[in-house]
N, C-alpha and C positions, 0 to 999 in steps of 0.2 A: 188627364193623363194618369195612367196607372202608376202608382208611386214606385213600383219595383221593376218596371219595364226598362227604364232608360239607364239608371246609374247603379242599380243594386243587384248586379248579376250574381247569381248564386244564392240569393235569398228568395225562396218561394214560400212565403208565409201567408197565413190566413187567420183572421180573427174569427173564431167559431161562435155562432149564436145558438143558444139552447132555450127551449120553451119552459123555463122554470123561474120561480120567483127569485129575484136577486136581492141580496142584502149587502149593506156596506161592508167592504172588506176585499178579499182577493179570491178570485175563482181560479183554481188550478185545473188546467186542461191537458189531457194526453192526446195530442193530435194524431200520432202515429200508432196509438194503441200498443205501446210496448211496456205498459205498466208504470211509466214514469212521467210526471208532468213536464211539459216543454213549453207551455204558454201560461202566463199569469195575467189575469184580467183584474185590474184595480177599478172598483166601482164605488159610486157614492150610495147613500142611503136610498135614494130614489131610483137606483139602477142605472144611473148615468155612467158611461164609460169614461174613466179619467186617464188611465194609462194601461198599456199592454206590453208585457215583456215577452220576448221570443228566444227560444233556444232552437234555432232552425237547423243546427247540425246535430241535435240530439246528443250532445256531449256533456250536458250539465252546466254549460256556460251561456249566460245571456249575451247575445251579440247584437240584438236589435230592441229598441224601446220606442213605442209610439205614444205621443201625448195628444190628448184631445181637448178642444176648447169648449167654450160655453154653448156653442151652437151644434155640438156633437161632430163638428168637422175636424179632420186631422189638422193639428197645429204644428207639430214638430216630430221628426223621426231622427233617432240617433243610432249610429252603428259603431260597433267595435270590430273593425275589419280584420285585425290580426289577433283578436281574442286574447288581449293581454290584460283585460279588465278595465281599460280606459277607452272611452269613446273618442273616435277620431274622424267621424263623418257625420255632418248634421244637415238635415233638410228642413226648411221652414216653409210654411204654407200660409196663404192669406185667409181671411175670414170665410171666403167661399170655397176653401179647400184646394186652391190651386197653388202649385209650387211657385215660390217667388225668390228663394235664395238657397244656395248650398254653400256650406263652409266645410273644409276638410283639412286634415293634416296629411300631406302627401308623404311625409317621412314617418308617419305612424308613431309620432312621439308625443301626441297630445297638443302640440302647438299648431294652431290654424295658420296655414300659409297659402290657402287657395280659396277664393270666394267667387261664386257665380251668381249673377243677378238675372232674373227672368221677367218678361213682361206679362200682361194679363192673359196672353195666349199661351203662356208657358214656353215661350221661345227664348233661347239664350240671348241676352243683350250685351253683357260684359263679363270679363273675368279679371280679377285682381290677384296678382301673385307676389308673395313676399318670399323671395328665394332664400334669404339668410335668416328668416324667422325672427327678425328684430322688432316685429310689430308694425312695420311700415312697408306697404307694397311698393315695388320698384317697377313692375311691369303691368300694363293695362291693355287688355284686348277688347276691341269693340266690334259688335256684330250688327248686321242689318236685320230687318223684320223677317227675313227668311232664315235667320240663324247662320248666315254666311259671314266669315271674318272679313272686316273692311279695313281696319287699321290697328296698329300696335304702337303704344307709346311706352318709352322706358326712361327711367331715372338712373343712369349708369353711375353718376357721381354721388348718388344717395344724399342729395341736399334738399329733397322734396320738390324738385323742379324737373320737368321733362326735358331731356336733351337729345333724344333719338325718336324720330317719327317714321313709321313704316306704313305705306299704303298698299293695300292688296287689291288687285284688279280682278277681271273676269277669269274664271277657271281657277280662282284662289291662288293666283301667282303673284309674287311680289313685283310691284311696279317701281316704287321709289323708296329709298331710305334717306332721310334728312338728319343732319347732325348739327348740334350746337357745340362747336369746338371750343369757343371761348366762354361758355356758360353765362351768356347774357340773356337767355330766354328765347333767342331767335335762331333759326337754322341758318347756317352759313356754308354748308357743304351738302351736296346731294349726289347719291348714286342712282343711276337710271338703268333699269334692267330690260325693258321692252321684251318681255317673255323669255329672256335668257336666264339661266341659273347663275350667271356671273354678270356684274354690271358691264354695260357696253359704253357707258359714259359717266364721267364724274364732273360735277359742276361746282365752282367755287365763287363765293362772294367775298372778294378781298377787301373791299372798302366798307362793308357792313351796311349797305343801303337796301338790303333785302333782295337784290337782283344778282344773278350770276354774271360774272365778267371774265371767267376763264372756264374753258371746256376741254377736258381731256377725253379723247375717243380711244377705246380699248379694243383689243382683239379678244378672242375667246379665252385666252390664257392670262388676261390681265395686263398685257404689254401695251404701252401707250403707242398708238399709231399716229396720232395727230393732236396738236394743241391749238385751240382757237382763243384769241384774246380780244377783249374790249378795253383798250388801254385808257380811253378817256371817259369811260363809264356812261356812254350815251345810249347803250342798249344795242349797239351795232358792232359786229366783228370787224376789227381793223388790222388784224395780223393773224397769219396762220403759219404754224411750224409743223413740218412733217418730220417724223422720226425715222 
């Protein structure tokens, strides 16, 4: 995957190669021929590329830095998206040069609050989000091998344990949301959507046996139309209340 095609819109940068002998140090390159350097190539004594700094906006500020590993493959790229002098977007690559992780500060304050993990095919597998930037992620998004979102897990109580589970169906529509209302690590309430933007049914597990025993059927506005109960918890509805 081209490193700047997917996530680095606005950065059209190129490391230029020249047929001259390279010595240890920094090569200054003027890529747009305006008389001022806008690319700095840091090389070793044997001519190996170590690091490249870019001023892609030609404003005198470095907003992208590439780091290369022992095999001459791209190892890491850092971006300063708002050009405040502090890097806020980081892309990491495996030994074969494939993207495997992205970390960024969505608030552009230098604190990483968003992490993306990729598989060997450079397909997105998961996202971890730290909304309050306290160093602990509260939201986890999981994707299938085609890069489609399958489920979302949340820690709304911020105790390190998942208490909300969302499952995404075909068409990337929300199918169910499960809640752990008593924070015991197990869901005891479910919202069912069935392709609707609003839940059409809410299910409850009142005796904490892992099975629903109360079902509330809703109209499009969230009003309860009917309630079904399993009063003896045998898995069968034995009472229906119409509203």
